[in-house]
MINU-674579 format. One record per residue (C-alpha): residue number from 1; residue in three letters; x, y, z. Coordinates in nm, 2 decimals. Each point is the difference from the previous one (the first is absolute). Layout:
<rs>
+-----+-----+--------+--------+--------+
|   k |   r |   east |  north |     up |
+-----+-----+--------+--------+--------+
| NUM | ALA |      X |      Y |      Z |
...
+-----+-----+--------+--------+--------+
</rs>
This chain:
<rs>
+-----+-----+--------+--------+--------+
|   k |   r |   east |  north |     up |
+-----+-----+--------+--------+--------+
|   1 | MET |   1.63 |  -2.25 |   1.69 |
|   2 | GLU |  -0.37 |  -0.13 |  -0.03 |
|   3 | SER |  -0.07 |  -0.11 |  -0.36 |
|   4 | ASN |  -0.35 |  -0.04 |  -0.16 |
|   5 | HIS |  -0.07 |  -0.10 |  -0.36 |
|   6 | PHE |  -0.27 |   0.12 |  -0.20 |
|   7 | ASP |  -0.12 |  -0.06 |  -0.36 |
|   8 | LEU |  -0.01 |   0.38 |  -0.04 |
|   9 | ILE |   0.11 |   0.30 |   0.19 |
|  10 | ILE |  -0.15 |   0.34 |  -0.07 |
|  11 | ILE |   0.20 |   0.31 |   0.11 |
|  12 | GLY |  -0.26 |   0.28 |   0.07 |
|  13 | GLY |  -0.34 |   0.00 |   0.13 |
|  14 | GLY |  -0.18 |   0.29 |  -0.18 |
|  15 | PRO |  -0.30 |  -0.06 |  -0.27 |
|  16 | ALA |   0.24 |  -0.17 |  -0.23 |
|  17 | GLY |   0.17 |  -0.25 |   0.25 |
|  18 | LEU |  -0.33 |  -0.08 |   0.18 |
|  19 | THR |  -0.16 |  -0.08 |  -0.34 |
|  20 | ALA |   0.27 |  -0.21 |  -0.09 |
|  21 | GLY |  -0.03 |  -0.17 |   0.34 |
|  22 | ILE |  -0.38 |  -0.05 |  -0.05 |
|  23 | TYR |   0.04 |  -0.15 |  -0.35 |
|  24 | ALA |   0.30 |  -0.22 |   0.11 |
|  25 | SER |  -0.15 |  -0.15 |   0.33 |
|  26 | ARG |  -0.33 |  -0.06 |  -0.16 |
|  27 | ALA |   0.20 |  -0.20 |  -0.28 |
|  28 | LYS |   0.13 |  -0.21 |   0.31 |
|  29 | ILE |   0.36 |   0.14 |  -0.04 |
|  30 | LYS |   0.17 |   0.02 |   0.35 |
|  31 | THR |   0.04 |   0.38 |   0.02 |
|  32 | LEU |   0.18 |   0.26 |   0.22 |
|  33 | ILE |  -0.04 |   0.38 |   0.00 |
|  34 | LEU |   0.27 |   0.19 |   0.16 |
|  35 | ASN |  -0.09 |   0.37 |   0.05 |
|  36 | GLU |   0.21 |   0.28 |   0.16 |
|  37 | GLY |  -0.28 |   0.19 |   0.10 |
|  38 | THR |  -0.39 |  -0.03 |   0.06 |
|  39 | ALA |  -0.17 |  -0.22 |  -0.23 |
|  40 | GLY |  -0.14 |   0.21 |  -0.28 |
|  41 | GLY |   0.30 |   0.23 |  -0.06 |
|  42 | GLN |  -0.09 |   0.35 |  -0.13 |
|  43 | LEU |  -0.36 |  -0.10 |  -0.03 |
|  44 | VAL |  -0.06 |   0.03 |   0.37 |
|  45 | LEU |   0.09 |   0.39 |  -0.02 |
|  46 | THR |  -0.30 |   0.04 |  -0.23 |
|  47 | HIS |  -0.29 |   0.16 |   0.17 |
|  48 | GLU |  -0.27 |  -0.11 |  -0.24 |
|  49 | ILE |   0.01 |  -0.20 |  -0.32 |
|  50 | ALA |  -0.33 |   0.05 |  -0.22 |
|  51 | ASN |   0.13 |  -0.13 |  -0.32 |
|  52 | TYR |   0.08 |  -0.37 |   0.08 |
|  53 | PRO |  -0.22 |  -0.20 |  -0.22 |
|  54 | GLY |  -0.28 |  -0.17 |   0.19 |
|  55 | VAL |   0.05 |   0.19 |   0.32 |
|  56 | GLU |  -0.17 |   0.35 |   0.00 |
|  57 | SER |   0.21 |   0.15 |   0.29 |
|  58 | THR |   0.24 |  -0.13 |   0.25 |
|  59 | SER |   0.32 |   0.10 |   0.18 |
|  60 | GLY |   0.33 |  -0.13 |  -0.11 |
|  61 | TYR |   0.06 |  -0.16 |   0.33 |
|  62 | MET |  -0.33 |  -0.20 |  -0.02 |
|  63 | LEU |   0.06 |  -0.12 |  -0.36 |
|  64 | ALA |   0.35 |  -0.11 |   0.11 |
|  65 | SER |  -0.13 |  -0.18 |   0.30 |
|  66 | THR |  -0.23 |  -0.18 |  -0.21 |
|  67 | MET |   0.26 |  -0.10 |  -0.26 |
|  68 | ALA |   0.22 |  -0.13 |   0.29 |
|  69 | ARG |  -0.28 |  -0.18 |   0.16 |
|  70 | GLN |  -0.06 |  -0.17 |  -0.33 |
|  71 | ALA |   0.35 |  -0.11 |  -0.05 |
|  72 | LYS |  -0.01 |  -0.16 |   0.35 |
|  73 | ASP |  -0.30 |  -0.17 |  -0.06 |
|  74 | PHE |   0.13 |  -0.19 |  -0.28 |
|  75 | GLY |   0.30 |  -0.09 |   0.20 |
|  76 | CYS |   0.24 |   0.27 |  -0.10 |
|  77 | SER |   0.26 |   0.07 |   0.29 |
|  78 | LEU |   0.06 |   0.36 |   0.07 |
|  79 | LYS |   0.29 |   0.17 |   0.19 |
|  80 | SER |  -0.03 |   0.37 |   0.06 |
|  81 | ASN |   0.25 |   0.26 |   0.14 |
|  82 | VAL |   0.30 |  -0.20 |  -0.12 |
|  83 | ARG |   0.33 |   0.14 |  -0.14 |
|  84 | ILE |   0.18 |  -0.19 |  -0.30 |
|  85 | SER |   0.36 |  -0.06 |   0.11 |
|  86 | ASP |   0.12 |  -0.23 |  -0.28 |
|  87 | LEU |  -0.15 |  -0.12 |  -0.34 |
|  88 | GLN |   0.13 |  -0.24 |  -0.23 |
|  89 | LEU |  -0.20 |  -0.04 |  -0.33 |
|  90 | GLU |   0.23 |  -0.21 |  -0.23 |
|  91 | GLY |  -0.03 |  -0.38 |  -0.02 |
|  92 | ASP |  -0.30 |  -0.25 |   0.04 |
|  93 | VAL |  -0.02 |   0.08 |   0.37 |
|  94 | LYS |  -0.06 |   0.37 |   0.09 |
|  95 | SER |   0.08 |   0.12 |   0.36 |
|  96 | VAL |  -0.11 |   0.30 |   0.22 |
|  97 | VAL |   0.14 |   0.09 |   0.32 |
|  98 | VAL |  -0.22 |   0.24 |   0.23 |
|  99 | ASN |   0.09 |   0.20 |   0.32 |
| 100 | GLY |   0.36 |  -0.14 |  -0.03 |
| 101 | SER |  -0.09 |  -0.34 |   0.12 |
| 102 | GLN |  -0.28 |  -0.16 |  -0.14 |
| 103 | SER |   0.02 |  -0.18 |  -0.33 |
| 104 | PHE |  -0.24 |  -0.11 |  -0.26 |
| 105 | THR |   0.04 |  -0.20 |  -0.35 |
| 106 | ALA |  -0.23 |  -0.04 |  -0.29 |
| 107 | ASP |  -0.01 |  -0.14 |  -0.34 |
| 108 | THR |  -0.13 |   0.34 |  -0.13 |
| 109 | ILE |  -0.02 |   0.35 |   0.11 |
| 110 | ILE |  -0.24 |   0.31 |  -0.08 |
| 111 | LEU |   0.15 |   0.33 |   0.06 |
| 112 | SER |  -0.27 |   0.27 |   0.08 |
| 113 | PRO |   0.18 |   0.24 |   0.25 |
| 114 | GLY |  -0.19 |   0.30 |  -0.17 |
| 115 | GLY |   0.10 |   0.34 |  -0.01 |
| 116 | ARG |  -0.07 |   0.36 |   0.13 |
| 117 | SER |  -0.05 |   0.34 |  -0.13 |
| 118 | ARG |   0.29 |   0.25 |   0.06 |
| 119 | THR |  -0.12 |   0.24 |   0.28 |
| 120 | LEU |   0.09 |   0.36 |   0.07 |
| 121 | GLY |   0.12 |  -0.08 |   0.34 |
| 122 | VAL |  -0.14 |   0.30 |   0.16 |
| 123 | PRO |  -0.19 |   0.07 |   0.33 |
| 124 | GLY |  -0.35 |  -0.13 |   0.01 |
| 125 | GLU |   0.02 |  -0.22 |  -0.31 |
| 126 | ASP |   0.01 |  -0.35 |   0.19 |
| 127 | ALA |  -0.29 |   0.11 |   0.23 |
| 128 | LEU |  -0.21 |   0.12 |  -0.29 |
| 129 | LYS |   0.05 |  -0.28 |  -0.25 |
| 130 | GLY |  -0.35 |  -0.10 |  -0.11 |
| 131 | LYS |  -0.14 |   0.29 |   0.18 |
| 132 | GLY |   0.04 |   0.25 |  -0.28 |
| 133 | ILE |   0.33 |  -0.13 |  -0.13 |
| 134 | SER |  -0.01 |  -0.26 |  -0.29 |
| 135 | TYR |   0.25 |  -0.14 |  -0.23 |
| 136 | CYS |  -0.24 |  -0.15 |  -0.25 |
| 137 | ALA |  -0.25 |   0.20 |  -0.21 |
| 138 | THR |  -0.19 |  -0.32 |  -0.12 |
| 139 | CYS |  -0.06 |  -0.10 |   0.37 |
| 140 | ASP |  -0.11 |   0.32 |   0.16 |
| 141 | GLY |  -0.08 |   0.26 |  -0.28 |
| 142 | ASP |  -0.38 |  -0.04 |   0.02 |
| 143 | PHE |   0.02 |   0.07 |   0.39 |
| 144 | PHE |   0.09 |   0.39 |  -0.09 |
| 145 | GLN |  -0.30 |   0.09 |  -0.23 |
| 146 | ASP |  -0.04 |   0.36 |  -0.02 |
| 147 | LYS |   0.29 |   0.05 |   0.24 |
| 148 | GLU |   0.33 |   0.19 |  -0.04 |
| 149 | ILE |   0.31 |  -0.21 |   0.00 |
| 150 | ILE |   0.37 |   0.03 |  -0.06 |
| 151 | VAL |   0.22 |  -0.25 |  -0.20 |
| 152 | VAL |   0.37 |   0.02 |   0.07 |
| 153 | GLY |   0.26 |  -0.11 |  -0.26 |
| 154 | GLY |   0.11 |   0.08 |  -0.36 |
| 155 | GLY |   0.05 |  -0.33 |  -0.18 |
| 156 | ASN |  -0.25 |  -0.18 |  -0.23 |
| 157 | SER |  -0.20 |  -0.16 |   0.28 |
| 158 | ALA |  -0.04 |   0.34 |   0.19 |
| 159 | LEU |  -0.15 |   0.20 |  -0.32 |
| 160 | GLU |  -0.18 |  -0.29 |  -0.12 |
| 161 | GLU |  -0.18 |  -0.09 |   0.33 |
| 162 | ALA |  -0.05 |   0.36 |   0.03 |
| 163 | VAL |  -0.21 |   0.03 |  -0.30 |
| 164 | SER |  -0.18 |  -0.32 |   0.09 |
| 165 | LEU |  -0.10 |   0.15 |   0.34 |
| 166 | THR |  -0.17 |   0.31 |  -0.17 |
| 167 | LYS |  -0.27 |  -0.25 |  -0.07 |
| 168 | TYR |  -0.06 |   0.02 |   0.36 |
| 169 | ALA |   0.13 |   0.30 |   0.17 |
| 170 | ARG |  -0.12 |   0.36 |  -0.02 |
| 171 | LYS |   0.36 |   0.11 |  -0.03 |
| 172 | VAL |   0.34 |  -0.15 |  -0.03 |
| 173 | THR |   0.35 |   0.15 |   0.09 |
| 174 | ILE |   0.31 |  -0.13 |  -0.11 |
| 175 | VAL |   0.28 |   0.06 |   0.24 |
| 176 | HIS |   0.36 |  -0.08 |  -0.16 |
| 177 | GLN |   0.34 |   0.08 |   0.16 |
| 178 | PHE |   0.15 |   0.11 |  -0.33 |
| 179 | ASN |  -0.09 |   0.26 |  -0.28 |
| 180 | GLU |  -0.03 |  -0.26 |  -0.25 |
| 181 | PHE |  -0.18 |  -0.32 |  -0.02 |
| 182 | GLN |   0.17 |  -0.36 |  -0.09 |
| 183 | ALA |  -0.31 |  -0.13 |  -0.16 |
| 184 | PHE |  -0.03 |  -0.05 |  -0.37 |
| 185 | PRO |  -0.12 |   0.32 |  -0.20 |
| 186 | HIS |  -0.35 |  -0.15 |  -0.09 |
| 187 | ALA |  -0.06 |  -0.07 |   0.38 |
| 188 | VAL |   0.10 |   0.36 |   0.09 |
| 189 | ALA |  -0.19 |   0.15 |  -0.29 |
| 190 | GLU |  -0.31 |  -0.17 |   0.12 |
| 191 | ALA |   0.04 |   0.09 |   0.34 |
| 192 | ARG |   0.07 |   0.37 |  -0.08 |
| 193 | ALA |  -0.31 |   0.00 |  -0.23 |
| 194 | ASN |  -0.24 |  -0.11 |   0.28 |
| 195 | GLU |  -0.17 |   0.29 |   0.14 |
| 196 | LYS |  -0.04 |  -0.17 |   0.33 |
| 197 | ILE |   0.36 |  -0.05 |   0.08 |
| 198 | ASP |   0.21 |   0.27 |   0.16 |
| 199 | PHE |   0.39 |   0.00 |   0.03 |
| 200 | VAL |   0.22 |   0.08 |   0.30 |
| 201 | MET |   0.35 |  -0.04 |  -0.12 |
| 202 | HIS |   0.34 |   0.00 |   0.16 |
| 203 | ALA |  -0.18 |  -0.07 |   0.33 |
| 204 | LYS |  -0.03 |  -0.30 |   0.26 |
| 205 | ILE |  -0.24 |  -0.11 |   0.27 |
| 206 | GLU |   0.17 |   0.04 |   0.33 |
| 207 | GLU |  -0.27 |  -0.13 |   0.22 |
| 208 | PHE |  -0.34 |  -0.17 |   0.02 |
| 209 | ILE |  -0.27 |   0.13 |   0.26 |
| 210 | GLY |  -0.29 |  -0.16 |   0.13 |
| 211 | GLU |  -0.12 |  -0.24 |   0.28 |
| 212 | GLU |  -0.26 |  -0.24 |  -0.11 |
| 213 | LYS |   0.04 |   0.11 |  -0.36 |
| 214 | LEU |   0.21 |   0.24 |  -0.21 |
| 215 | ARG |  -0.09 |   0.36 |   0.04 |
| 216 | LYS |   0.29 |   0.20 |  -0.14 |
| 217 | VAL |   0.35 |  -0.01 |  -0.14 |
| 218 | LYS |   0.32 |   0.22 |   0.02 |
| 219 | ILE |   0.15 |   0.08 |  -0.33 |
| 220 | LYS |   0.34 |   0.14 |  -0.01 |
| 221 | ASP |   0.09 |   0.23 |  -0.31 |
| 222 | LEU |   0.35 |  -0.12 |  -0.07 |
| 223 | GLU |   0.11 |   0.33 |  -0.18 |
| 224 | SER |  -0.11 |   0.24 |   0.30 |
| 225 | GLY |   0.02 |  -0.23 |   0.26 |
| 226 | ILE |  -0.34 |   0.10 |   0.13 |
| 227 | THR |  -0.24 |  -0.27 |   0.15 |
| 228 | SER |  -0.38 |   0.03 |  -0.02 |
| 229 | GLU |  -0.29 |  -0.19 |   0.11 |
| 230 | ARG |  -0.27 |  -0.11 |  -0.22 |
| 231 | SER |  -0.34 |  -0.18 |   0.09 |
| 232 | ILE |  -0.04 |  -0.30 |  -0.21 |
| 233 | ASP |  -0.22 |  -0.32 |  -0.01 |
| 234 | GLY |   0.24 |  -0.24 |  -0.13 |
| 235 | VAL |   0.36 |  -0.07 |  -0.12 |
| 236 | PHE |   0.11 |  -0.25 |  -0.27 |
| 237 | VAL |   0.37 |  -0.08 |   0.01 |
| 238 | PHE |   0.16 |  -0.15 |  -0.33 |
| 239 | ILE |   0.36 |   0.04 |   0.04 |
| 240 | GLY |   0.10 |  -0.36 |  -0.09 |
| 241 | TYR |  -0.04 |  -0.36 |   0.10 |
| 242 | MET |   0.23 |  -0.23 |   0.17 |
| 243 | PRO |  -0.02 |  -0.39 |  -0.01 |
| 244 | ASN |   0.11 |  -0.18 |   0.33 |
| 245 | THR |   0.27 |  -0.21 |  -0.17 |
| 246 | GLU |   0.31 |   0.14 |   0.17 |
| 247 | PHE |   0.06 |  -0.34 |   0.13 |
| 248 | LEU |  -0.01 |  -0.16 |  -0.33 |
| 249 | LYS |   0.30 |   0.19 |  -0.15 |
| 250 | ASP |   0.23 |  -0.25 |  -0.17 |
| 251 | LYS |  -0.26 |  -0.30 |   0.07 |
| 252 | LEU |  -0.18 |   0.03 |  -0.34 |
| 253 | GLU |  -0.06 |   0.25 |  -0.30 |
| 254 | LEU |  -0.13 |   0.34 |   0.10 |
| 255 | ASN |  -0.05 |   0.29 |  -0.23 |
| 256 | GLU |   0.16 |   0.36 |   0.03 |
| 257 | TRP |  -0.30 |   0.09 |   0.24 |
| 258 | GLY |   0.05 |  -0.31 |   0.22 |
| 259 | GLU |  -0.30 |  -0.17 |  -0.13 |
| 260 | ILE |  -0.01 |  -0.38 |  -0.04 |
| 261 | VAL |   0.02 |  -0.10 |  -0.37 |
| 262 | THR |  -0.25 |  -0.26 |  -0.07 |
| 263 | SER |  -0.14 |  -0.18 |  -0.30 |
| 264 | GLU |  -0.37 |  -0.04 |  -0.10 |
| 265 | ASP |  -0.04 |  -0.29 |   0.25 |
| 266 | LEU |   0.17 |   0.21 |   0.28 |
| 267 | SER |   0.30 |  -0.20 |  -0.01 |
| 268 | THR |   0.34 |   0.17 |   0.10 |
| 269 | SER |   0.34 |  -0.05 |  -0.15 |
| 270 | ILE |   0.05 |  -0.31 |   0.25 |
| 271 | PRO |  -0.20 |  -0.33 |  -0.06 |
| 272 | GLY |  -0.26 |  -0.06 |   0.26 |
| 273 | VAL |  -0.01 |   0.36 |   0.11 |
| 274 | TYR |  -0.29 |   0.23 |  -0.07 |
| 275 | ALA |  -0.10 |   0.35 |   0.08 |
| 276 | ALA |  -0.33 |   0.19 |   0.06 |
| 277 | GLY |  -0.16 |   0.34 |   0.06 |
| 278 | ASP |   0.17 |   0.34 |   0.07 |
| 279 | CYS |   0.36 |  -0.15 |  -0.01 |
| 280 | ILE |  -0.01 |  -0.07 |  -0.36 |
| 281 | ASN |   0.05 |   0.19 |  -0.33 |
| 282 | LYS |  -0.36 |   0.13 |  -0.07 |
| 283 | LYS |  -0.18 |   0.32 |  -0.05 |
| 284 | VAL |  -0.34 |  -0.04 |   0.18 |
| 285 | ARG |   0.01 |  -0.05 |   0.37 |
| 286 | GLN |  -0.33 |  -0.09 |   0.16 |
| 287 | VAL |  -0.13 |  -0.26 |   0.24 |
| 288 | THR |  -0.19 |  -0.17 |  -0.30 |
| 289 | THR |   0.33 |  -0.03 |  -0.20 |
| 290 | ALA |   0.18 |  -0.13 |   0.30 |
| 291 | VAL |  -0.26 |  -0.26 |   0.04 |
| 292 | SER |   0.02 |  -0.09 |  -0.37 |
| 293 | ASP |   0.38 |  -0.03 |   0.04 |
| 294 | GLY |  -0.01 |  -0.24 |   0.31 |
| 295 | THR |  -0.25 |  -0.21 |  -0.19 |
| 296 | ILE |   0.23 |  -0.03 |  -0.30 |
| 297 | ALA |   0.31 |  -0.06 |   0.21 |
| 298 | ALA |  -0.16 |  -0.26 |   0.20 |
| 299 | LEU |  -0.13 |  -0.18 |  -0.31 |
| 300 | SER |   0.33 |   0.01 |  -0.16 |
| 301 | ALA |   0.19 |  -0.12 |   0.33 |
| 302 | ALA |  -0.24 |  -0.29 |   0.03 |
| 303 | ASP |   0.05 |  -0.10 |  -0.39 |
| 304 | TYR |   0.38 |   0.03 |   0.07 |
| 305 | MET |  -0.02 |  -0.24 |   0.27 |
| 306 | HIS |  -0.20 |  -0.25 |  -0.18 |
| 307 | GLN |   0.24 |   0.01 |  -0.28 |
| 308 | LYS |   0.28 |  -0.07 |   0.23 |
| 309 | LYS |  -0.19 |  -0.30 |   0.14 |
| 310 | LYS |  -0.08 |  -0.13 |  -0.33 |
| 311 | GLU |   0.38 |   0.01 |  -0.08 |
| 312 | LEU |   0.10 |  -0.18 |   0.31 |
| 313 | VAL |  -0.24 |  -0.27 |  -0.07 |
| 314 | VAL |   0.14 |  -0.03 |  -0.36 |
| 315 | VAL |   0.35 |  -0.03 |   0.13 |
+-----+-----+--------+--------+--------+
</rs>
């Protein structure tokens, strides 16, 4: 198998991984980013970003492309559309095998595989993501000023974000498949007290309808079995979040939700291994927080390598 050694390998090319690549490469650290999809991760699915500091408005694809170009310009190697076949994190030399045949080794690894919002998995959802269907109120709420929207879910995130979205929307309807919410009582009370919020309980969305943008949804009443259509401007889905850490099971410490457990410097349970972005245990998941994580992880990894070299000189 072909083998190449790097100072640092970053697994995942979303905002966190690309930022780590920029910082590390600019510090003359030989860096490789391995990315399973297109550089940018979930960022490329965002139609418009209007809250990234210093950038008034851009698409997720353009922002991701700029980040990737910056990393490459500083000397970072980037391999996209690769599949992680094997990963060894223990010891002084880490190893990664991609596509079953190509092997890379490194002194340090940053894990930034990102995550994904749970989807409903109904017809029309994939085609209309970013075209009326959103999974982030902070990102997209202001695009629905004076519009009528639906929030799907019954946990804390769904109810808290529904209240938040009333700052923009004319009307918010919460659609939940059960007759009771799973959220904390105070979150339920706040949502029920908001005059802009209506509730459709024991119901689920069966289909999203639209071409260039979302126009209607089909909602099924789970008690009667009757399905009806409703015209709507937007739908926000909050039914949970999944970190892309399945390949890390039994490799290092994960919490009960599958998120990587990190310290303040974003070090993991294994020396020389750091983590950043939506895969770690944290509450807020935004492009800006991912960029912050990538910065911290890269600087921490650089400090780790510097300390290891000092130890070798002393020996």
